[in-house]
N, CA and C of each residue as an Amber inpcrd file, in Angstrom:
protein
   594
  16.8840000  11.3120000  55.0380000  15.7210000  11.3840000  55.2240000
  15.2710000  12.8310000  55.4730000  16.0890000  13.5560000  56.7470000
  16.1220000  15.1650000  56.6660000  16.3960000  16.0600000  55.1810000
  17.7650000  15.4390000  54.7800000  18.1530000  16.0170000  53.3940000
  17.0030000  16.2700000  52.5690000  16.1380000  15.0560000  52.2680000
  15.0370000  15.0180000  51.5960000  13.9920000  16.4480000  51.7760000
  13.6820000  16.3360000  53.1430000  12.7520000  17.5800000  53.2710000
  13.2150000  18.8900000  53.3690000  14.8320000  18.7600000  53.4320000
  15.7080000  20.2460000  53.3240000  15.1130000  20.7590000  51.6180000
  15.9520000  19.5730000  50.8450000  15.4390000  19.8870000  49.5260000
  14.1510000  20.2260000  48.7760000  13.2920000  19.6790000  49.7380000
  11.6740000  19.9350000  49.2810000  11.4710000  21.5010000  49.6290000
  12.1350000  22.0990000  50.9240000  11.8700000  23.3800000  51.3530000
  12.7900000  24.3010000  50.4380000  13.9610000  24.0310000  50.2310000
  14.5200000  24.6870000  49.2950000  13.5640000  25.0410000  47.6680000
  13.1610000  23.9750000  47.0710000  12.7700000  23.9710000  45.9550000
  11.3010000  24.9280000  46.0660000  10.3710000  24.3230000  46.9270000
   9.3010000  25.3410000  47.1120000   9.3900000  26.5100000  47.5130000
  10.3070000  27.1800000  48.3420000  10.5140000  28.5910000  48.9850000
  11.2580000  29.3650000  47.7580000  12.2830000  28.9370000  46.9670000
  12.7060000  29.0660000  45.7080000  11.4460000  29.5540000  44.7770000
  10.7870000  28.5900000  44.6120000   9.5870000  28.9210000  43.3910000
   8.6030000  30.1140000  43.7350000   8.1950000  30.1380000  45.0510000
   7.5900000  31.2740000  46.0320000   8.2080000  32.4930000  45.6390000
  10.0170000  32.8460000  45.8940000  10.5070000  33.5130000  45.8670000
  10.7260000  34.1720000  44.3670000  10.4960000  33.4180000  43.5910000
  10.3690000  33.6450000  41.8640000   9.2210000  34.4590000  41.7680000
   8.2150000  34.1170000  42.2400000   7.0090000  34.6390000  42.1990000
   6.7570000  36.0070000  43.0300000   7.8000000  35.7940000  43.4560000
   7.5560000  37.3780000  44.7700000   6.3940000  37.0750000  45.3430000
   5.7150000  35.5630000  45.9790000   4.9890000  35.5390000  46.9100000
   5.2180000  35.3680000  48.0130000   5.6570000  36.6050000  48.9830000
   6.2280000  36.5030000  50.2110000   5.3990000  35.7790000  51.4440000
   3.8720000  35.5520000  51.2200000   2.9420000  35.2560000  52.1150000
   3.2980000  33.7580000  52.1220000   3.4290000  33.3870000  50.9900000
   3.3000000  31.6960000  50.4230000   4.9340000  31.1820000  50.9620000
   6.0800000  32.1030000  51.1170000   7.0160000  31.7300000  51.5060000
   6.9950000  31.3790000  53.2340000   6.1030000  32.5390000  53.8030000
   6.2150000  32.4290000  55.4940000   5.1970000  30.9800000  55.5630000
   4.5170000  31.1660000  54.5890000   3.3580000  29.5790000  55.1130000
   4.2610000  28.4060000  54.9950000   5.2310000  28.3220000  53.7810000
   5.6110000  27.0150000  53.7580000   6.8430000  26.8640000  54.4910000
   7.6380000  27.8990000  55.0540000   8.5300000  27.9730000  56.0820000
   7.9590000  27.3420000  57.5260000   6.7700000  28.0980000  57.6650000
   5.8720000  27.4900000  59.1400000   5.6630000  25.7560000  58.4580000
   5.0350000  25.4910000  57.6380000   4.9600000  23.7780000  57.8130000
   6.0090000  22.9880000  57.6380000   6.9410000  23.3310000  56.7810000
   8.1120000  22.9040000  56.7320000   8.2060000  22.5130000  58.1870000
   8.9010000  23.6400000  58.8500000   9.4110000  23.3850000  60.6710000
   8.6810000  22.8210000  61.3000000   7.0720000  22.6240000  61.1070000
   6.2870000  21.8860000  61.7040000   6.6560000  20.6020000  61.5050000
   6.5060000  20.0550000  59.8910000   6.6920000  18.7190000  59.6780000
   8.0890000  18.5930000  59.6070000   9.2100000  19.3040000  59.8730000
  10.6130000  18.6580000  60.6710000  10.2380000  18.1360000  62.1840000
   9.6090000  18.9600000  63.0900000   9.5140000  18.8190000  64.2050000
   8.7740000  17.2740000  64.1530000   7.6750000  16.7070000  63.4420000
   7.1780000  15.7730000  63.6170000   7.7020000  14.8250000  63.2560000
   8.3290000  14.8130000  62.0710000   9.1950000  14.0160000  61.3270000
  10.2490000  13.2950000  62.3650000  10.8600000  14.6530000  63.0880000
  12.1750000  14.2810000  63.8740000  11.8100000  13.4010000  65.1820000
  10.3970000  13.4750000  65.8200000   9.7820000  13.2560000  67.1930000
   9.2640000  11.6940000  66.8590000   8.4190000  12.1010000  65.4320000
   8.0560000  10.1270000  65.1590000   9.3690000   9.1890000  65.0630000
  10.5170000   9.8820000  64.2600000  11.5800000   9.2890000  64.0070000
  12.3010000   8.3850000  65.2980000  12.1760000   9.6150000  66.2300000
  12.7020000   9.1580000  67.6650000  11.9280000   8.1200000  68.3760000
  10.6100000   8.3510000  68.1380000   9.9030000   7.3440000  69.1130000
  10.0380000   6.2680000  68.7240000   9.8840000   5.6350000  66.8220000
  10.2000000   4.6200000  66.2010000  11.3940000   3.7260000  66.6570000
  12.4810000   4.8120000  66.3720000  14.0370000   4.2250000  66.8240000
  13.8950000   3.6700000  68.3860000  13.4500000   4.4630000  69.2040000
  13.3840000   4.2540000  70.6130000  12.7230000   2.6200000  70.7590000
  11.5450000   2.4840000  70.0980000  10.8250000   1.2890000  70.3380000
  11.5970000   0.1610000  69.7580000  12.0660000   0.0630000  68.5560000
  13.0160000  -0.9280000  68.1410000  14.4110000  -0.9670000  68.5680000
  14.6400000  -0.2450000  69.4580000  16.3530000  -0.2210000  70.0310000
  16.8150000  -1.1840000  69.8150000  16.7470000  -2.1260000  70.3860000
  17.2490000  -3.5030000  70.9740000  17.4490000  -4.1650000  69.4450000
  16.4080000  -4.2010000  68.8900000  16.9040000  -5.0450000  67.3670000
  17.5480000  -4.2910000  66.3460000  17.2970000  -3.1060000  66.5160000
  18.3260000  -2.5180000  65.4480000  19.9460000  -2.4840000  66.0050000
  19.9860000  -2.1010000  67.6540000  21.6020000  -2.3760000  67.8810000
  21.7410000  -3.8160000  67.7410000  20.8630000  -5.0220000  67.9760000
  21.5480000  -6.1350000  67.8860000  22.1060000  -6.4540000  66.2280000
  21.2630000  -5.7640000  65.4680000  21.5490000  -6.0350000  64.2650000
  22.9670000  -5.1580000  63.8770000  23.2170000  -4.1380000  64.2540000
  24.3670000  -3.3350000  64.2110000  25.4150000  -3.7810000  64.6790000
  25.5370000  -4.4730000  66.0420000  26.3560000  -4.9970000  66.8180000
  26.5810000  -6.2820000  66.3660000  25.6920000  -6.8260000  65.5740000
  25.9280000  -8.0990000  65.0890000  26.4090000  -9.2530000  66.1770000
  27.4410000 -10.0440000  66.2850000  28.1020000 -11.0240000  66.9190000
  29.2380000 -10.3330000  67.7880000  29.2880000  -9.1120000  68.0400000
  30.0170000  -8.6390000  69.2280000  29.6640000  -8.8380000  70.3630000
  30.7630000  -8.6220000  71.1400000  30.5250000  -8.5680000  72.3800000
  29.6830000  -7.7230000  73.1660000  29.5920000  -8.1350000  74.6620000
  28.6050000  -7.4970000  75.2760000  29.0170000  -5.7820000  75.5220000
  30.3590000  -5.7860000  75.7570000  30.8480000  -4.1920000  75.8060000
  30.2940000  -3.7690000  74.4620000  30.6400000  -4.1690000  73.5300000
  30.4330000  -3.3480000  72.4100000  28.9240000  -3.0670000  72.1100000
  28.4730000  -4.2550000  72.4400000  26.9770000  -4.0160000  71.8940000
  26.5550000  -2.9800000  73.3920000  26.7550000  -2.5840000  74.2660000
  26.6370000  -1.8710000  75.5620000  26.9200000  -0.4820000  75.0170000
  28.1950000  -0.2430000  74.1680000  28.6420000   1.1120000  73.8530000
  27.8650000   1.3970000  72.3680000  27.5210000   0.5140000  71.4970000
  26.6880000   0.6120000  70.6900000  25.1510000   1.1780000  71.1440000
  24.6710000   0.7580000  72.0620000  23.4880000   1.1980000  72.4580000
  23.2650000   2.5690000  72.6420000  24.3050000   2.8010000  73.6340000
  24.5460000   4.3450000  74.0990000  24.5770000   5.3960000  72.9630000
  25.4800000   5.1890000  72.2430000  25.8060000   5.7910000  70.8690000
  24.6320000   5.8860000  70.1310000  23.6310000   4.8890000  69.9420000
  22.5490000   4.9130000  69.0980000  21.5330000   5.5370000  69.7300000
  21.4260000   5.6560000  71.2940000  20.5470000   6.4270000  72.3140000
  20.6870000   7.8320000  71.6680000  22.1450000   8.3850000  72.0730000
  22.4710000   9.7980000  71.4640000  22.1450000  10.0900000  70.0890000
  22.3850000   9.4730000  69.0550000  22.0520000   9.7770000  67.8200000
  20.3390000  10.2640000  67.5720000  19.6760000   8.9930000  67.8990000
  17.9410000   9.1450000  68.1220000  17.6410000  10.3830000  68.9130000
  18.2560000  10.5210000  70.1790000  18.0270000  11.8750000  70.6440000
  18.1840000  13.3310000  69.8510000  18.9810000  13.2210000  68.6330000
  19.7060000  14.3160000  68.4550000  18.5900000  14.5890000  66.7520000
  17.7600000  13.2780000  66.4990000  17.1940000  13.4360000  65.2780000
  16.1110000  15.0570000  65.3110000  15.3350000  15.1580000  66.0490000
  14.4330000  16.5470000  65.8790000  15.1390000  17.7140000  66.1920000
  16.2700000  17.8670000  66.6720000  17.3930000  18.8030000  66.2840000
  17.7970000  19.1300000  64.6220000  18.4510000  17.6720000  64.3050000
  19.0370000  17.6270000  63.4070000  17.5380000  17.8720000  62.1300000
  16.7870000  17.3210000  62.2160000  15.7240000  17.5940000  61.4920000
  15.0210000  19.3080000  61.0820000  15.3820000  19.8340000  62.3110000
  14.9210000  21.4100000  62.1730000  16.0740000  21.8540000  61.5750000
  17.5130000  22.0110000  62.2970000  18.5620000  22.2050000  61.1290000
  18.5080000  22.2680000  59.8340000  18.0550000  21.2440000  59.3320000
  18.1350000  20.8780000  58.1590000  16.9870000  21.2600000  57.0500000
  15.5150000  21.4210000  57.8230000  14.7070000  22.3410000  57.3070000
  14.8100000  23.7010000  57.1680000  15.2470000  24.4450000  58.2790000
  15.9050000  25.8060000  58.1680000  16.8430000  26.3050000  57.1910000
  17.7060000  25.4240000  57.2100000  18.8310000  25.2690000  56.0680000
  18.5610000  25.2640000  54.9270000  17.6490000  24.3570000  54.5490000
  17.0000000  24.1230000  53.0320000  15.8840000  25.3460000  52.9450000
  15.6940000  25.9690000  53.6050000  14.7430000  27.2690000  53.4740000
  15.5840000  28.3440000  53.1980000  17.0050000  28.4320000  53.6470000
  17.8770000  29.4920000  53.4560000  18.5960000  29.3980000  52.1380000
  18.4820000  27.9170000  52.0270000  19.0930000  27.7030000  50.6390000
  18.0170000  28.2740000  49.1070000  16.5650000  28.0140000  49.9630000
  15.4340000  28.7730000  48.8570000  15.5640000  30.1360000  48.5730000
  16.2000000  30.8800000  49.2860000  16.5420000  32.0290000  49.1250000
  17.6930000  32.7060000  48.7800000  18.5680000  31.9710000  48.3390000
  19.9900000  31.9290000  47.6470000  20.7760000  32.2660000  48.9380000
  20.8370000  31.7450000  49.9640000  21.6200000  31.9140000  51.2720000
  22.6520000  30.3820000  51.3080000  22.8940000  29.6810000  50.1560000
  23.7470000  28.4910000  50.4710000  24.9910000  28.9000000  51.4260000
  25.8090000  29.9430000  50.9020000  26.8460000  30.2970000  51.6700000
  26.8510000  30.3050000  53.1350000  25.3630000  31.0710000  53.6490000
  24.9220000  31.0060000  54.8080000  25.0490000  29.5960000  55.4170000
  24.1830000  28.6230000  55.0310000  24.0980000  27.3680000  55.4770000
  25.2780000  26.5310000  55.5550000  26.4170000  26.5710000  54.5720000
  27.9700000  26.3970000  54.3670000  28.4280000  26.6400000  55.6630000
  28.2560000  27.7400000  56.0310000  28.8800000  28.4860000  57.5650000
  28.5470000  28.0760000  58.6740000  27.0980000  27.3770000  58.5920000
  26.4140000  27.0110000  59.5950000  26.7990000  25.3080000  59.8170000
  26.7750000  24.3480000  58.7450000  27.3340000  23.4380000  58.6740000
  28.8100000  23.2910000  59.3780000  29.5530000  24.3150000  58.6870000
  30.9980000  24.3300000  59.1980000  31.2840000  24.3490000  61.0570000
  30.3090000  25.1340000  61.4310000  30.3970000  25.8260000  62.9060000
  29.7670000  24.7290000  63.6140000  28.8250000  23.8670000  62.9420000
  28.0900000  22.5990000  63.8250000  29.2000000  21.6320000  63.8090000
  29.6330000  21.4560000  62.9080000  30.9270000  20.6110000  62.9870000
  32.0490000  20.3570000  63.5680000  32.6150000  22.0930000  63.5400000
  33.4480000  22.5320000  64.4520000  33.2740000  22.2700000  66.2230000
  31.9980000  22.4890000  66.2060000  31.2120000  22.4620000  67.5500000
  31.7530000  21.0660000  68.1490000  31.4210000  19.9010000  67.2290000
  31.1690000  18.6000000  67.4010000  32.6100000  18.1910000  67.8020000
  33.6310000  18.4520000  66.8560000  35.1690000  18.1570000  66.9590000
  35.2240000  18.4640000  68.2060000  35.2580000  19.9830000  68.5430000
  35.7630000  20.6870000  69.7630000  35.0520000  19.8970000  71.0960000
  33.6240000  19.0750000  70.9310000  33.1760000  18.8150000  71.7980000
  33.8690000  17.5050000  72.5360000  34.1390000  16.6030000  71.2500000
  34.6680000  15.2600000  71.4330000  35.7350000  15.5740000  72.0380000
  37.0220000  16.4820000  71.6510000  38.0860000  16.6560000  72.3270000
  37.7570000  17.0650000  73.9400000  36.9530000  17.5400000  74.0860000
  37.0730000  17.9990000  75.5050000  36.2750000  16.7720000  76.0670000
  35.1250000  16.2230000  75.4820000  34.5190000  14.9850000  76.8430000
  35.1800000  13.6360000  76.3610000  35.9320000  13.4280000  75.3190000
  36.5630000  12.4100000  75.4490000  37.7440000  12.2130000  75.4080000
  38.7110000  13.0660000  74.9190000  39.9740000  13.2830000  75.0840000
  40.5120000  14.0500000  76.3800000  40.0430000  14.8540000  76.9890000
  40.3220000  16.0220000  78.3870000  39.5080000  15.0320000  79.5140000
  38.1260000  14.8830000  79.1460000  37.5730000  14.5460000  80.3320000
  37.2320000  13.0590000  80.5400000  37.6350000  12.0080000  79.0490000
  37.5940000  11.0650000  79.3160000  36.4210000  10.2330000  79.4240000
  35.3420000  10.6620000  78.6760000  34.1850000  10.3420000  78.7760000
  33.3400000   9.4480000  77.8880000  34.4540000   8.6960000  76.8100000
  34.3900000   7.9180000  76.0750000  32.9880000   7.8530000  75.1350000
  32.3790000   6.5840000  75.1410000  30.9420000   6.8860000  74.2990000
  29.8060000   8.1200000  74.7080000  29.8400000   8.0420000  75.7490000
  29.0020000   8.9740000  76.5030000  29.4700000  10.1710000  76.0730000
  30.6450000  10.8250000  76.1580000  31.3600000  11.9940000  76.1130000
  30.8700000  11.9460000  74.0370000  30.8360000  11.2740000  73.2740000
  30.9410000  11.6670000  72.2330000  29.1570000  11.9170000  71.9770000
  28.2260000  11.2710000  72.4970000  26.9850000  11.4550000  72.6020000
  26.4790000  13.0110000  73.5090000  27.2020000  13.5300000  74.2940000
  27.0840000  14.7780000  74.8980000  27.7820000  15.6260000  73.4860000
  29.0700000  15.6010000  73.0190000  29.4700000  16.3780000  71.9400000
  28.0470000  16.4080000  70.7320000  27.7380000  15.2950000  70.3560000
  26.9160000  15.2000000  69.4270000  25.5420000  16.1600000  69.7560000
  25.0220000  15.7410000  70.8460000  23.7470000  16.6230000  71.5240000
  24.0770000  18.2010000  71.5960000  25.2420000  18.2860000  72.2390000
  25.1720000  20.0770000  72.3070000  25.4200000  20.7110000  71.3000000
  26.2370000  19.9900000  70.0990000  26.6250000  20.4760000  69.1040000
  25.1820000  20.9830000  68.2090000  24.4870000  19.8350000  68.3030000
  22.7250000  20.1570000  67.5250000  22.0730000  20.5990000  68.1920000
  22.0600000  21.2420000  69.8100000  21.4740000  21.9650000  70.3360000
  21.9860000  23.3800000  70.0440000  23.0590000  23.5110000  70.1000000
  23.6250000  25.0640000  70.0600000  23.3740000  25.5650000  68.2220000
  23.5350000  24.1220000  67.3620000  23.2830000  24.4360000  66.1220000
  21.8670000  24.7070000  65.7230000  21.0640000  24.6040000  66.3860000
  19.4440000  24.5430000  65.9150000  19.6930000  26.0970000  66.8810000
  20.1690000  26.6240000  67.8090000  19.7420000  27.9060000  68.2300000
  20.2790000  28.9560000  67.3540000  21.7260000  28.4600000  66.9440000
  22.3460000  29.3960000  65.8880000  21.4910000  29.4780000  64.7910000
  20.8110000  28.4560000  64.2630000  20.0610000  28.2860000  62.7450000
  18.8350000  29.4090000  62.7480000  18.3810000  29.2370000  63.7970000
  16.7710000  30.0450000  64.3650000  17.2070000  31.3870000  64.5850000
  18.1430000  31.7730000  64.7140000  18.8630000  33.4310000  64.8490000
  18.6440000  33.7410000  63.9340000  19.8230000  33.2730000  63.1090000
  19.9810000  33.4260000  61.5770000  18.8970000  33.3500000  60.8000000
  17.6890000  32.6760000  60.7750000  16.5650000  32.7940000  60.2890000
  15.8740000  33.7630000  60.4700000  16.0640000  34.6710000  61.6390000
  15.3020000  35.8680000  62.2480000  15.8820000  36.8780000  61.5630000
  17.1310000  36.7370000  61.0660000  17.7880000  37.9200000  60.0880000
  17.0160000  38.1550000  58.8240000  15.7740000  37.2090000  58.3510000
  15.3670000  37.1210000  56.8540000  14.1550000  36.8580000  57.6400000
  13.6440000  37.6690000  58.3660000  12.3840000  37.9350000  58.7360000
  11.2260000  38.6260000  57.3660000  11.6860000  39.3730000  56.5710000
  10.6280000  39.6690000  55.6810000  10.6280000  38.6140000  54.8670000
  11.2470000  37.1270000  54.8140000  10.9540000  36.0640000  53.9840000
  10.2910000  35.0450000  55.2900000  11.0320000  35.0000000  56.3520000
  10.6950000  33.8640000  57.2500000   9.9730000  34.3910000  58.5720000
   9.1490000  33.9050000  59.3640000   8.7140000  34.3910000  60.7890000
   8.2980000  33.0750000  61.1620000   8.6380000  32.9280000  62.2630000
   8.1910000  31.7630000  63.3730000   7.7810000  31.7790000  64.7050000
   6.6660000  32.2110000  64.8520000   6.1100000  32.4700000  66.3840000
   4.7820000  31.4330000  66.3670000   4.2590000  31.7650000  67.6540000
   2.9550000  30.9230000  67.7700000   1.8820000  31.4360000  67.1710000
   1.9660000  32.7500000  66.8610000   0.9920000  33.4340000  66.0690000
   1.0100000  33.0480000  64.7160000   1.9720000  32.5970000  63.9730000
   2.0850000  32.0280000  62.8810000   1.5880000  30.5890000  62.6220000
   1.0310000  29.8890000  63.9250000   0.4390000  28.7290000  63.6910000
  -0.8000000  28.4360000  62.7260000  -1.6030000  29.6210000  62.5360000
  -2.5200000  29.6460000  61.9520000  -2.3530000  29.1850000  60.2890000
  -0.8320000  29.2460000  60.1740000  -0.5690000  29.0360000  58.6610000
  -0.3860000  27.5190000  58.2700000  -0.4150000  26.8670000  59.1570000
  -0.3070000  25.5490000  58.9100000  -1.7880000  24.7310000  58.1200000
  -1.2510000  24.0760000  57.1010000  -2.2060000  23.9760000  55.7570000
  -1.8270000  22.5550000  55.8480000  -3.2250000  21.4940000  55.2660000
  -3.1140000  20.1720000  55.0250000  -2.6940000  20.3820000  53.4010000
  -3.1310000  21.3310000  52.5050000  -2.7620000  21.4390000  51.3990000
  -1.1510000  21.6510000  51.1820000  -0.7040000  22.2700000  51.8770000
   0.9120000  22.6000000  52.0000000   1.6640000  21.0740000  52.2940000
   1.0210000  20.6140000  53.3390000   1.9110000  19.3310000  53.9310000
   1.7950000  18.3740000  52.6750000   0.2500000  18.3820000  52.0740000
   0.6470000  17.2520000  51.0060000   1.3240000  17.5640000  49.9040000
   1.6500000  18.7870000  49.5800000   2.5590000  19.0760000  48.5640000
   4.1730000  19.0210000  48.8370000   4.3350000  19.4420000  50.2070000
   5.8470000  19.3530000  50.6780000   6.0010000  17.7100000  51.0450000
   5.1060000  17.0490000  51.3840000   5.2650000  15.7580000  51.3800000
   5.8270000  15.0880000  50.1620000   4.8560000  15.4480000  48.8500000
   5.3320000  14.8260000  47.6610000   6.5030000  15.2650000  47.4680000
   6.9220000  16.2630000  47.3980000   8.4270000  16.7050000  47.3700000
   9.3160000  16.0490000  48.0330000   8.9560000  16.0130000  49.1030000
  10.1260000  15.1270000  50.1850000  10.3400000  13.5610000  49.8130000
   8.9100000  12.7130000  49.5540000   8.9660000  11.4500000  49.3650000
  10.0740000  11.3910000  48.0330000   9.5180000  12.2070000  46.8670000
  10.4570000  12.2700000  45.9740000  11.7590000  12.5310000  45.8640000
  12.3840000  13.3680000  46.6340000  14.0660000  13.5980000  46.7860000
  14.1600000  12.2740000  47.7780000  13.5440000  11.4600000  48.7990000
  13.6910000  10.3780000  49.7380000  14.3000000   9.4820000  48.8970000
  12.7800000   8.9000000  47.7960000  13.2630000   8.1820000  47.0850000
  14.2630000   7.9490000  45.9830000  14.5450000   9.4440000  45.4160000
  15.9070000   9.2950000  44.6650000  17.1290000   9.1540000  45.5970000
  17.1320000   9.5940000  46.6530000  18.4280000   9.5420000  47.8530000
  18.4810000   8.0130000  47.7320000  17.3260000   6.9710000  48.0960000
  17.6780000   5.8570000  48.2020000  18.0430000   5.0700000  46.9760000
  17.5800000   5.4280000  45.7540000  17.8760000   5.0170000  44.5760000
  19.6790000   5.2930000  44.1690000  19.5310000   6.0500000  44.3370000
  21.3810000   6.8060000  44.2780000  22.1100000   5.8790000  45.3390000
  21.4240000   5.6010000  46.3050000  22.5340000   4.9130000  47.4160000
  22.5440000   3.3210000  47.1890000  21.2910000   2.9680000  46.7880000
  21.4090000   1.5470000  46.1160000  22.2420000   1.1390000  45.0030000
  21.9270000   2.2310000  44.1470000  23.3210000   1.7380000  43.1330000
  24.5900000   2.2430000  43.4690000  25.0380000   2.7960000  44.2790000
  26.0290000   2.8630000  44.6620000  26.7220000   1.6810000  45.4210000
  25.9370000   1.0790000  46.2400000  25.9450000   0.2270000  46.7270000
  26.2760000  -1.1090000  45.8830000  25.6720000  -0.8880000  44.5940000
  25.7520000  -2.3900000  43.7450000  26.8620000  -2.1960000  42.8320000
  27.1100000  -0.6850000  42.6260000  28.4260000  -0.7470000  41.9030000
  29.6470000  -0.9750000  42.8020000  29.5560000  -0.6690000  43.9710000
  30.8180000  -1.2410000  45.2240000  30.8380000  -2.7560000  45.3150000
């Protein structure tokens, strides 16, 4: 889902860059980030409401201990949703201005932080599944801070501040949503095709 929003940001910002329309780029960036925050929190709330049912399906007929650990990990995962949504939106925007190499470095650093976190919290501190959640959350929070500061390096294209909130536009939201839904459906179709072939 977040990947679809990221692709939508890439396409729309790249189109504005080609037209040298920097005002449009800033406007799209602000709208994509606000949309990412909205989607992230809506997903967090929805998954929290149906947590019990989802974990029951995931854990299936497993024992009580497995269900308990599955629920802890699920909570950790859904809490990271808003952070991951914003990271993907910023990365998509950076790819739109031909900074794909930068986004790969960001992804590599986030994954490295996650691995290091797992070693510290699970192997050294022996926190088990809770340690897994800690390292996931920590890597996403640090990743978000990192991507935010990197995006500020390209302030000629992107600006994110409270003063920029006047750029929020229903027309832009409709356009972004259309691109987002198209990419999301394409992803679902490809995933479905893979499952059928497997």
